[in-house]
VOPAGU-2260 file (C-alpha; in pm, 1 decimal, decimal comma):
REM VOPAGU-2260
SITE   aa  ch    i         X         Y         Z
SITE  UNK   A    0    3273,3    -228,8    1085,5
SITE  UNK   A    1    3432,1     110,4    1022,8
SITE  UNK   A    2    3414,5     344,6    1323,0
SITE  UNK   A    3    3212,8     609,3    1138,8
SITE  UNK   A    4    2966,0     350,3    1011,7
SITE  UNK   A    5    2936,0     204,8    1360,8
SITE  UNK   A    6    2869,4     550,3    1505,0
SITE  UNK   A    7    2597,7     623,9    1248,5
SITE  UNK   A    8    2419,5     298,5    1327,6
SITE  UNK   A    9    2477,8     260,9    1699,9
SITE  UNK   A   10    2548,1     590,4    1875,7
SITE  UNK   A   11    2292,3     842,8    1993,2
SITE  UNK   A   12    1984,3     618,1    1969,9
SITE  UNK   A   13    1852,3     714,6    2312,0
SITE  UNK   A   14    1485,6     802,6    2246,8
SITE  UNK   A   15    1262,3     498,4    2305,5
SITE  UNK   A   16     923,0     430,8    2151,8
SITE  UNK   A   17     719,5     135,4    2273,4
SITE  UNK   A   18     566,1     -54,6    1984,1
SITE  UNK   A   19     301,3    -324,4    2026,7
SITE  UNK   A   20     466,3    -543,8    1762,4
SITE  UNK   A   21     843,8    -497,8    1803,5
SITE  UNK   A   22     874,1    -376,5    2163,8
SITE  UNK   A   23    1119,2     -95,6    2238,4
SITE  UNK   A   24    1237,9      94,1    1930,7
SITE  UNK   A   25    1514,3     347,5    1972,8
SITE  UNK   A   26    1557,2     665,1    1768,7
SITE  UNK   A   27    1800,0     951,2    1800,6
SITE  UNK   A   28    1646,6    1261,5    1961,2
SITE  UNK   A   29    1664,5    1430,6    1621,5
SITE  UNK   A   30    1473,7    1144,2    1457,6
SITE  UNK   A   31    1223,6    1161,8    1741,0
SITE  UNK   A   32    1170,5    1526,5    1644,7
SITE  UNK   A   33    1066,9    1404,7    1298,8
SITE  UNK   A   34     789,4    1196,1    1457,0
SITE  UNK   A   35     659,6    1512,2    1628,1
SITE  UNK   A   36     637,8    1710,3    1305,1
SITE  UNK   A   37     297,0    1806,4    1173,2
SITE  UNK   A   38     348,5    1593,2     861,4
SITE  UNK   A   39     423,7    1280,2    1066,2
SITE  UNK   A   40     151,2    1339,2    1325,1
SITE  UNK   A   41    -104,5    1323,3    1042,0
SITE  UNK   A   42     -13,3     954,3    1002,4
SITE  UNK   A   43    -152,0     886,2    1352,2
SITE  UNK   A   44    -491,8     982,9    1212,0
SITE  UNK   A   45    -486,3     743,2     916,1
SITE  UNK   A   46    -585,4     381,7     969,1
SITE  UNK   A   47    -335,0     153,5     797,6
SITE  UNK   A   48    -613,6     -66,0     658,3
SITE  UNK   A   49    -888,0     192,8     610,9
SITE  UNK   A   50   -1231,7      26,4     631,3
SITE  UNK   A   51   -1097,7    -319,5     723,6
SITE  UNK   A   52   -1224,4    -260,7    1078,5
SITE  UNK   A   53   -1576,9    -329,1     949,4
SITE  UNK   A   54   -1463,9    -689,7     904,2
SITE  UNK   A   55   -1179,4    -708,4    1157,9
SITE  UNK   A   56   -1262,1    -472,9    1447,9
SITE  UNK   A   57    -903,8    -476,3    1575,5
SITE  UNK   A   58    -767,5    -329,2    1252,4
SITE  UNK   A   59    -741,6      26,7    1380,8
SITE  UNK   A   60    -362,4      53,3    1378,4
SITE  UNK   A   61    -217,4     355,2    1205,7
SITE  UNK   A   62      29,9     448,1     935,9
SITE  UNK   A   63     241,6     614,7    1203,7
SITE  UNK   A   64     290,0     287,8    1392,1
SITE  UNK   A   65     370,9     112,6    1064,3
SITE  UNK   A   66     625,3     380,8     969,2
SITE  UNK   A   67     806,3     343,7    1300,4
SITE  UNK   A   68     809,7     -33,6    1253,0
SITE  UNK   A   69     960,4       3,5     905,2
SITE  UNK   A   70    1232,3     226,1    1050,6
SITE  UNK   A   71    1306,9     -36,8    1318,1
SITE  UNK   A   72    1345,8    -317,3    1063,2
SITE  UNK   A   73    1546,8     -93,7     829,4
SITE  UNK   A   74    1797,9     -25,4    1105,3
SITE  UNK   A   75    1824,8    -395,0    1189,7
SITE  UNK   A   76    1874,4    -477,5     822,6
SITE  UNK   A   77    2145,1    -216,5     774,3
SITE  UNK   A   78    2332,8    -317,4    1090,2
SITE  UNK   A   79    2336,7    -673,3     962,8
SITE  UNK   A   80    2455,7    -565,7     616,8
SITE  UNK   A   81    2727,6    -340,8     755,5
SITE  UNK   A   82    2874,4    -644,8     931,4
SITE  UNK   A   83    2865,0    -841,5     603,2
SITE  UNK   A   84    3064,6    -598,7     391,2
SITE  UNK   A   85    2823,9    -319,0     300,4
SITE  UNK   A   86    3037,1     -85,8     511,9
SITE  UNK   A   87    3262,6     -65,8     205,6
SITE  UNK   A   88    3003,0     140,6      15,9
SITE  UNK   A   89    2767,1     296,5     270,1
SITE  UNK   A   90    2837,3     628,4     439,7
SITE  UNK   A   91    2722,6     786,2     769,6
SITE  UNK   A   92    2510,0    1039,7     581,5
SITE  UNK   A   93    2369,9     766,3     359,3
SITE  UNK   A   94    2282,0     553,2     661,6
SITE  UNK   A   95    2089,6     835,2     827,1
SITE  UNK   A   96    1924,5     920,0     494,6
SITE  UNK   A   97    1806,5     560,2     453,6
SITE  UNK   A   98    1676,7     538,6     809,7
SITE  UNK   A   99    1488,6     867,2     783,7
SITE  UNK   A  100    1349,9     752,2     447,5
SITE  UNK   A  101    1218,4     437,3     616,9
SITE  UNK   A  102    1065,3     643,5     897,1
SITE  UNK   A  103     908,9     901,1     664,3
SITE  UNK   A  104     823,5     684,5     362,4
SITE  UNK   A  105     446,2     730,9     402,7
SITE  UNK   A  106     435,4    1106,2     473,1
SITE  UNK   A  107     249,3    1172,7     148,9
SITE  UNK   A  108      18,5     872,2     174,8
SITE  UNK   A  109    -348,9     931,4     110,1
SITE  UNK   A  110    -610,5     864,2     378,9
SITE  UNK   A  111    -847,4     568,7     388,2
SITE  UNK   A  112    -596,6     307,5     271,5
SITE  UNK   A  113    -579,4     294,9    -112,4
SITE  UNK   A  114    -915,0     453,9    -194,1
SITE  UNK   A  115    -744,0     742,3    -373,3
SITE  UNK   A  116    -468,9     541,3    -543,3
SITE  UNK   A  117    -640,6     505,3    -883,9
SITE  UNK   A  118    -761,3     864,3    -899,3
SITE  UNK   A  119    -589,0    1119,5   -1125,0
SITE  UNK   A  120    -364,1    1248,6    -846,3
SITE  UNK   A  121       9,1    1270,4    -790,6
SITE  UNK   A  122     142,4     944,4    -645,0
SITE  UNK   A  123     213,9     939,7    -274,5
SITE  UNK   A  124     586,4     868,3    -319,1
SITE  UNK   A  125     625,0    1192,4    -515,2
SITE  UNK   A  126     426,4    1379,5    -249,6
SITE  UNK   A  127     648,2    1228,8      20,6
SITE  UNK   A  128     965,6    1329,4    -160,4
SITE  UNK   A  129     839,0    1684,7    -198,1
SITE  UNK   A  130     745,1    1711,2     171,4
SITE  UNK   A  131    1090,7    1592,6     278,9
SITE  UNK   A  132    1272,6    1833,0      48,2
SITE  UNK   A  133    1080,9    2142,4     160,8
SITE  UNK   A  134    1056,6    2322,1     495,0
SITE  UNK   A  135    1009,8    2248,3     775,7
SITE  UNK   A  136    1099,0    1882,1     710,8
SITE  UNK   A  137    1412,9    1970,5     516,0
SITE  UNK   A  138    1576,9    2126,7     820,8
SITE  UNK   A  139    1455,6    1851,7    1054,1
SITE  UNK   A  140    1587,9    1578,0     823,1
SITE  UNK   A  141    1924,7    1752,0     794,8
SITE  UNK   A  142    1931,6    1785,3    1173,6
SITE  UNK   A  143    1898,2    1406,4    1197,8
SITE  UNK   A  144    2226,8    1370,5    1004,6
SITE  UNK   A  145    2057,4    1286,5     673,7
SITE  UNK   A  146    2069,1    1450,4     332,3
SITE  UNK   A  147    1710,9    1566,7     256,7
SITE  UNK   A  148    1760,6    1533,0    -119,8
SITE  UNK   A  149    1897,5    1180,1     -84,0
SITE  UNK   A  150    1622,3    1086,2     161,0
SITE  UNK   A  151    1354,2    1210,0     -77,6
SITE  UNK   A  152    1514,5    1033,0    -373,9
SITE  UNK   A  153    1529,0     699,1    -189,6
SITE  UNK   A  154    1148,4     712,8    -162,5
SITE  UNK   A  155    1056,4     887,0    -487,4
SITE  UNK   A  156    1232,5     682,6    -753,2
SITE  UNK   A  157    1128,8     933,2   -1020,1
SITE  UNK   A  158    1384,8    1175,4    -877,2
SITE  UNK   A  159    1730,0    1158,4   -1037,8
SITE  UNK   A  160    1987,4     930,3    -876,7
SITE  UNK   A  161    2284,2    1077,2   -1069,9
SITE  UNK   A  162    2449,1     732,4   -1082,2
SITE  UNK   A  163    2480,8     737,4    -703,7
SITE  UNK   A  164    2531,6     366,6    -632,2
SITE  UNK   A  165    2473,8     407,4    -258,7
SITE  UNK   A  166    2138,3     578,4    -324,8
SITE  UNK   A  167    2037,3     304,8    -570,1
SITE  UNK   A  168    2136,8      43,5    -312,8
SITE  UNK   A  169    1904,5     200,6     -54,3
SITE  UNK   A  170    1618,3     214,4    -302,4
SITE  UNK   A  171    1644,2    -161,1    -349,9
SITE  UNK   A  172    1648,7    -217,9      26,4
SITE  UNK   A  173    1335,0     -11,4      85,4
SITE  UNK   A  174    1129,0    -169,8    -192,3
SITE  UNK   A  175    1152,8    -536,1    -289,3
SITE  UNK   A  176    1064,1    -892,1    -193,4
SITE  UNK   A  177    1206,5    -880,7     157,7
SITE  UNK   A  178    1192,8    -508,2     227,2
SITE  UNK   A  179    1129,2    -365,7     576,6
SITE  UNK   A  180     795,8    -223,0     458,7
SITE  UNK   A  181     654,5    -563,7     366,7
SITE  UNK   A  182     799,3    -738,0     672,5
SITE  UNK   A  183     630,7    -485,3     897,8
SITE  UNK   A  184     291,3    -456,1     731,9
SITE  UNK   A  185     238,0    -830,8     692,3
SITE  UNK   A  186     317,4    -895,2    1057,4
SITE  UNK   A  187     140,1    -584,0    1187,7
SITE  UNK   A  188    -175,6    -624,8     980,3
SITE  UNK   A  189    -205,3    -990,7    1076,5
SITE  UNK   A  190    -159,9    -906,5    1445,3
SITE  UNK   A  191    -429,2    -640,3    1451,3
SITE  UNK   A  192    -672,6    -831,8    1232,9
SITE  UNK   A  193    -630,1   -1138,0    1452,3
SITE  UNK   A  194    -538,8   -1366,6    1162,6
SITE  UNK   A  195    -233,3   -1594,7    1138,3
SITE  UNK   A  196    -156,5   -1550,6     769,0
SITE  UNK   A  197      91,8   -1261,6     776,4
SITE  UNK   A  198     318,6   -1370,7    1062,0
SITE  UNK   A  199     681,8   -1405,1     951,3
SITE  UNK   A  200     999,7   -1525,5    1125,4
SITE  UNK   A  201    1174,3   -1190,3    1093,0
SITE  UNK   A  202    1479,1   -1287,7    1301,8
SITE  UNK   A  203    1557,8   -1580,4    1074,0
SITE  UNK   A  204    1483,9   -1385,5     757,0
SITE  UNK   A  205    1721,8   -1103,8     849,6
SITE  UNK   A  206    1993,5   -1356,4     932,3
SITE  UNK   A  207    1976,2   -1505,6     581,5
SITE  UNK   A  208    1993,3   -1181,6     381,4
SITE  UNK   A  209    2315,1   -1063,3     220,8
SITE  UNK   A  210    2404,1    -722,7      75,3
SITE  UNK   A  211    2491,4    -668,9    -289,1
SITE  UNK   A  212    2576,8    -324,7    -421,7
SITE  UNK   A  213    2385,2    -359,1    -750,4
SITE  UNK   A  214    2108,0    -603,2    -657,0
SITE  UNK   A  215    2049,3    -473,3    -306,3
SITE  UNK   A  216    1950,2    -794,7    -129,3
SITE  UNK   A  217    2062,6   -1150,7    -201,1
SITE  UNK   A  218    1960,9   -1465,1     -15,8
SITE  UNK   A  219    2103,2   -1811,6      29,7
SITE  UNK   A  220    1898,1   -2125,4     -25,3
SITE  UNK   A  221    1811,0   -2156,7     342,9
SITE  UNK   A  222    1597,8   -1843,5     302,3
SITE  UNK   A  223    1389,1   -1988,6      18,2
SITE  UNK   A  224    1115,3   -2118,7     253,8
SITE  UNK   A  225    1097,1   -1771,4     411,2
SITE  UNK   A  226    1046,1   -1607,9      72,3
SITE  UNK   A  227     778,6   -1866,2      -7,9
SITE  UNK   A  228     611,8   -1790,5     323,8
SITE  UNK   A  229     606,6   -1418,2     245,0
SITE  UNK   A  230     461,8   -1474,3    -101,7
SITE  UNK   A  231     189,8   -1703,6      25,6
SITE  UNK   A  232     120,0   -1476,3     323,8
SITE  UNK   A  233      78,7   -1179,0      93,6
SITE  UNK   A  234    -162,4   -1381,5    -118,6
SITE  UNK   A  235    -366,3   -1487,5     185,2
SITE  UNK   A  236    -374,6   -1136,7     329,6
SITE  UNK   A  237    -502,9    -998,5       0,3
SITE  UNK   A  238    -762,0   -1270,4     -27,4
SITE  UNK   A  239    -891,9   -1249,4     329,8
SITE  UNK   A  240    -815,0    -893,4     443,4
SITE  UNK   A  241    -695,8    -636,6     190,4
SITE  UNK   A  242    -939,0    -736,2     -84,4
SITE  UNK   A  243   -1219,6    -873,6     130,1
SITE  UNK   A  244   -1549,1    -794,8     -52,6
SITE  UNK   A  245   -1663,0    -553,5     220,6
SITE  UNK   A  246   -1330,0    -368,5     208,7
SITE  UNK   A  247   -1347,9    -353,5    -171,2
SITE  UNK   A  248   -1704,5    -220,2    -147,8
SITE  UNK   A  249   -1616,1      58,9      95,1
SITE  UNK   A  250   -1310,1     169,4     -99,8
SITE  UNK   A  251   -1499,1     149,4    -431,5
SITE  UNK   A  252   -1774,1     371,0    -290,6
SITE  UNK   A  253   -1524,8     633,7    -175,3
SITE  UNK   A  254   -1341,2     620,8    -509,7
SITE  UNK   A  255   -1671,2     675,5    -692,0
SITE  UNK   A  256   -1751,7     978,8    -477,7
SITE  UNK   A  257   -1411,4    1139,7    -516,5
SITE  UNK   A  258   -1378,4    1064,8    -887,6
SITE  UNK   A  259   -1722,0    1214,6    -950,1
SITE  UNK   A  260   -1627,1    1519,4    -745,1
SITE  UNK   A  261   -1305,3    1568,6    -941,2
SITE  UNK   A  262   -1487,1    1530,5   -1271,9
SITE  UNK   A  263   -1766,6    1777,9   -1192,7
SITE  UNK   A  264   -1533,3    2026,8   -1026,5
SITE  UNK   A  265   -1686,7    2007,9    -680,5
SITE  UNK   A  266   -1351,9    1877,0    -551,3
SITE  UNK   A  267   -1011,3    2006,2    -654,7
SITE  UNK   A  268    -703,7    1783,8    -666,6
SITE  UNK   A  269    -522,7    2005,8    -416,7
SITE  UNK   A  270    -796,2    1948,1    -159,2
SITE  UNK   A  271    -718,2    1575,5    -145,7
SITE  UNK   A  272    -355,5    1615,3     -42,3
SITE  UNK   A  273    -246,3    1609,2     323,9
SITE  UNK   A  274    -581,5    1483,6     453,9
SITE  UNK   A  275    -639,9    1230,8     729,9
SITE  UNK   A  276    -930,0     986,4     754,7
SITE  UNK   A  277   -1150,8    1225,6     951,8
SITE  UNK   A  278   -1113,7    1536,1     738,8
SITE  UNK   A  279   -1153,0    1331,3     419,4
SITE  UNK   A  280   -1504,5    1246,1     535,0
SITE  UNK   A  281   -1560,1    1603,9     648,2
SITE  UNK   A  282   -1468,3    1726,1     300,9
SITE  UNK   A  283   -1714,1    1484,4     138,5
SITE  UNK   A  284   -1990,6    1559,8     389,8
SITE  UNK   A  285   -1970,4    1932,8     314,4
SITE  UNK   A  286   -2030,9    1885,2     -59,5
SITE  UNK   A  287   -2392,4    1893,5    -173,6
SITE  UNK   A  288   -2493,1    1639,4    -437,4
SITE  UNK   A  289   -2659,2    1294,6    -434,5
SITE  UNK   A  290   -2326,5    1128,9    -514,7
SITE  UNK   A  291   -2172,1    1247,9    -189,0
SITE  UNK   A  292   -2436,3    1061,5      11,4
SITE  UNK   A  293   -2226,6     748,7     -56,7
SITE  UNK   A  294   -1965,0     875,4     187,0
SITE  UNK   A  295   -2228,1     894,2     462,3
SITE  UNK   A  296   -2326,6     536,0     385,5
SITE  UNK   A  297   -1966,6     421,3     414,8
SITE  UNK   A  298   -1914,6     611,1     739,3
SITE  UNK   A  299   -2228,8     447,5     881,2
SITE  UNK   A  300   -2130,0     100,4     758,5
SITE  UNK   A  301   -2412,1      75,9     500,6
SITE  UNK   A  302   -2191,0     -75,9     234,9
SITE  UNK   A  303   -2297,3    -177,6    -113,8
SITE  UNK   A  304   -2350,2    -548,5    -163,9
SITE  UNK   A  305   -2224,2    -778,6    -439,2
SITE  UNK   A  306   -2483,6    -854,2    -706,5
SITE  UNK   A  307   -2248,5   -1030,9    -949,3
SITE  UNK   A  308   -1885,9   -1135,0    -967,4
SITE  UNK   A  309   -1663,0   -1313,7   -1213,8
SITE  UNK   A  310   -1290,5   -1362,7   -1278,9
SITE  UNK   A  311   -1091,0   -1099,7   -1458,6
SITE  UNK   A  312    -973,3   -1197,5   -1805,9
SITE  UNK   A  313    -797,5   -1037,4   -2101,0
SITE  UNK   A  314   -1122,6    -989,4   -2296,3
SITE  UNK   A  315   -1215,0    -680,4   -2093,9
SITE  UNK   A  316   -1240,5    -363,4   -2303,7
SITE  UNK   A  317    -927,7    -153,0   -2237,5
SITE  UNK   A  318   -1124,3     155,4   -2136,4
SITE  UNK   A  319   -1301,0     -15,5   -1845,7
SITE  UNK   A  320    -964,4     -80,5   -1681,5
SITE  UNK   A  321    -922,3     295,9   -1645,0
SITE  UNK   A  322   -1140,9     405,9   -1354,6
SITE  UNK   A  323   -1192,7     745,5   -1517,9
SITE  UNK   A  324   -1370,8     572,8   -1811,4
SITE  UNK   A  325   -1586,7     334,1   -1609,0
SITE  UNK   A  326   -1893,5     551,6   -1553,6
SITE  UNK   A  327   -2044,5     465,8   -1895,1
SITE  UNK   A  328   -2053,5      99,6   -1802,7
SITE  UNK   A  329   -2209,5     178,3   -1465,0
SITE  UNK   A  330   -2478,2     386,2   -1636,1
SITE  UNK   A  331   -2552,7      94,3   -1869,7
SITE  UNK   A  332   -2582,4    -141,1   -1572,4
SITE  UNK   A  333   -2809,4     102,6   -1390,2
SITE  UNK   A  334   -3036,2     110,0   -1697,0
SITE  UNK   A  335   -3038,2    -271,4   -1713,7
SITE  UNK   A  336   -3124,1    -300,6   -1344,8
SITE  UNK   A  337   -3393,0     -32,7   -1375,1
SITE  UNK   A  338   -3565,1    -236,7   -1644,8
SITE  UNK   A  339   -3529,5    -561,7   -1451,8
SITE  UNK   A  340   -3642,9    -418,2   -1117,4
SITE  UNK   A  341   -3921,5    -204,7   -1258,6
SITE  UNK   A  342   -3796,0     100,2   -1066,4
SITE  UNK   A  343   -3538,8     366,3   -1142,5
SITE  UNK   A  344   -3183,7     272,4   -1038,6
SITE  UNK   A  345   -2946,4     567,9   -1033,9
SITE  UNK   A  346   -2590,7     536,0   -1172,4
SITE  UNK   A  347   -2449,6     621,6    -827,8
SITE  UNK   A  348   -2623,0     310,7    -691,2
SITE  UNK   A  349   -2408,4      79,7    -907,3
SITE  UNK   A  350   -2031,3      33,4    -894,8
SITE  UNK   A  351   -1799,5    -180,9   -1104,8
SITE  UNK   A  352   -1497,1    -278,8    -899,6
SITE  UNK   A  353   -1188,4    -404,7   -1082,5
SITE  UNK   A  354    -887,1    -461,7    -854,9
SITE  UNK   A  355    -578,6    -265,9    -942,7
SITE  UNK   A  356    -266,1    -449,7   -1067,3
SITE  UNK   A  357     -73,3    -637,5    -801,7
SITE  UNK   A  358     273,6    -789,0    -813,9
SITE  UNK   A  359     444,4   -1068,3    -621,8
SITE  UNK   A  360     809,7    -970,5    -644,4
SITE  UNK   A  361    1044,2   -1268,0    -683,4
SITE  UNK   A  362    1358,6   -1103,8    -821,2
SITE  UNK   A  363    1597,6   -1223,3    -552,6
SITE  UNK   A  364    1931,4   -1381,0    -635,2
SITE  UNK   A  365    2009,3   -1708,5    -455,5
SITE  UNK   A  366    2384,7   -1699,7    -402,2
SITE  UNK   A  367    2466,7   -2066,3    -338,0
SITE  UNK   A  368    2244,8   -2183,2    -627,5
SITE  UNK   A  369    2377,1   -1910,5    -860,9
SITE  UNK   A  370    2032,5   -1827,0    -999,9
SITE  UNK   A  371    1731,7   -1607,1    -937,7
SITE  UNK   A  372    1450,1   -1719,2    -712,5
SITE  UNK   A  373    1213,8   -1832,4    -989,6
SITE  UNK   A  374    1482,8   -2071,1   -1121,5
SITE  UNK   A  375    1582,9   -2192,2    -774,9
SITE  UNK   A  376    1496,5   -2514,0    -592,4
SITE  UNK   A  377    1185,8   -2349,3    -449,1
SITE  UNK   A  378     835,6   -2435,9    -571,0
SITE  UNK   A  379     716,5   -2082,7    -647,2
SITE  UNK   A  380     780,0   -2066,7   -1019,8
SITE  UNK   A  381     646,7   -1790,2   -1245,1
SITE  UNK   A  382     329,3   -1980,8   -1332,4
SITE  UNK   A  383     238,0   -2029,3    -967,6
SITE  UNK   A  384     281,3   -1658,7    -898,2
SITE  UNK   A  385      62,1   -1579,6   -1199,6
SITE  UNK   A  386    -203,4   -1815,9   -1064,2
SITE  UNK   A  387    -199,8   -1621,1    -734,9
SITE  UNK   A  388    -271,0   -1299,2    -919,4
SITE  UNK   A  389    -539,2   -1457,3   -1137,0
SITE  UNK   A  390    -727,7   -1601,9    -841,4
SITE  UNK   A  391    -726,7   -1264,8    -664,0
SITE  UNK   A  392    -851,0   -1059,0    -958,4
SITE  UNK   A  393   -1226,7   -1082,3    -917,9
SITE  UNK   A  394   -1453,1    -828,5   -1086,7
SITE  UNK   A  395   -1746,6    -738,3    -864,5
SITE  UNK   A  396   -2059,7    -538,7    -929,5
SITE  UNK   A  397   -2176,8    -362,8    -614,4
SITE  UNK   A  398   -2526,8    -222,5    -570,3
SITE  UNK   A  399   -2711,4     -34,3    -298,8
SITE  UNK   A  400   -2835,5    -304,9     -58,3
SITE  UNK   A  401   -3192,5    -170,2     -70,6
SITE  UNK   A  402   -3211,8    -348,2    -407,6
SITE  UNK   A  403   -3031,7    -671,4    -319,5
SITE  UNK   A  404   -3347,1    -884,9    -296,5
SITE  UNK   A  405   -3491,9    -762,2    -626,2
SITE  UNK   A  406   -3250,2    -945,4    -855,0
SITE  UNK   A  407   -3121,7   -1302,2    -857,3
SITE  UNK   A  408   -2739,9   -1285,8    -869,9
SITE  UNK   A  409   -2722,8   -1612,2   -1064,6
SITE  UNK   A  410   -2940,3   -1476,3   -1344,2
SITE  UNK   A  411   -2775,9   -1133,9   -1318,7
SITE  UNK   A  412   -2425,8   -1255,9   -1391,1
SITE  UNK   A  413   -2468,1   -1323,8   -1762,9
SITE  UNK   A  414   -2637,0    -991,7   -1840,8
SITE  UNK   A  415   -2390,4    -801,7   -1626,3
SITE  UNK   A  416   -2101,9    -975,4   -1796,9
SITE  UNK   A  417   -2239,9    -883,9   -2139,7
SITE  UNK   A  418   -2243,2    -516,0   -2047,0
SITE  UNK   A  419   -1903,4    -516,4   -1875,0
SITE  UNK   A  420   -1735,4    -692,5   -2166,9
SITE  UNK   A  421   -1896,2    -477,5   -2438,6
SITE  UNK   A  422   -1725,2    -147,1   -2526,9
SITE  UNK   A  423   -1942,8     152,3   -2437,5
SITE  UNK   A  424   -1988,1     450,4   -2662,7
């Protein structure tokens, strides 16, 4: 390893942080300063899994802990790659830029897990890039030996790369099949939820990864079972944790509140940036309208219950897939339920929840088989991955639980399906 590359990866890492998952993690004092910035401290006040603690009480770990874990794995990955030849194209400034990108990659993340992800807001990667490239983070990032513009561009892929191959290499390391982000969150989320599904053999995985300037990460065939484990673990974590019906209900309720607030002007887009979990609920509590009472119900654990569910299919009207066009369908359902129950059901008492698109990345090149993962000797072919996605995509209709005993879900399903699958005026 070149001396300057060695110094960038090994020297000056004297500030320890004790992590429940990975043990001692060492930063440079300048990187430690980044974790004391106002922007980073906000991440300590955002639960990584939002309302998952209603189902898994231990799931109160934070985005800050996750970010530090991603940094730790990113450093391990880069040290390994530098020994395998990546030292030929990585630079000391690039190394520090990549490590600070890993540490700061969630600075712009919204509170309450992904409740705000589908709303008409700027994406959190763009917000993160902007925070890093402006003061006071810009000076702090530069003080850590990184280039703030490069650090921001590693995270926000919409920023120009100017054919910088080193920058493009780091982008592929930070986001992919075997990226540090995924390796941390699967292990961390499983640990705190108390489930076995996400646990991965990180030591073995890192030993079987190989750097490639254009592709980022390659594997050899001995890593195929590890990739399969990650894919199946991700599927199981979505099925049992991330998209658990109670978690979907809570996030759908918050999305309905915030979308309604944005549409009627009682909430401005700018108010939803740089919030943590607590002040998100404070913002909603201070607004006066019946719709905002849903946030109180979520905070008190009075979640909407499932009245009907059915698999997603391609026959859905295109407009219902856009959350900003879904209210017409919910009004039609409320009218149907009002007639069936013999009492008035308000539109805010009914929610259609359609999971957002999800991907199972498999674009790894298997060096000793000279093919990509889907064509390799592994069993996870494209059709199997598609079947994962199909089984996860369940459309649910949530309703205020005060009405749950008024309607038979079995008889509700056909009428609900007719409304959901019929274009609304």
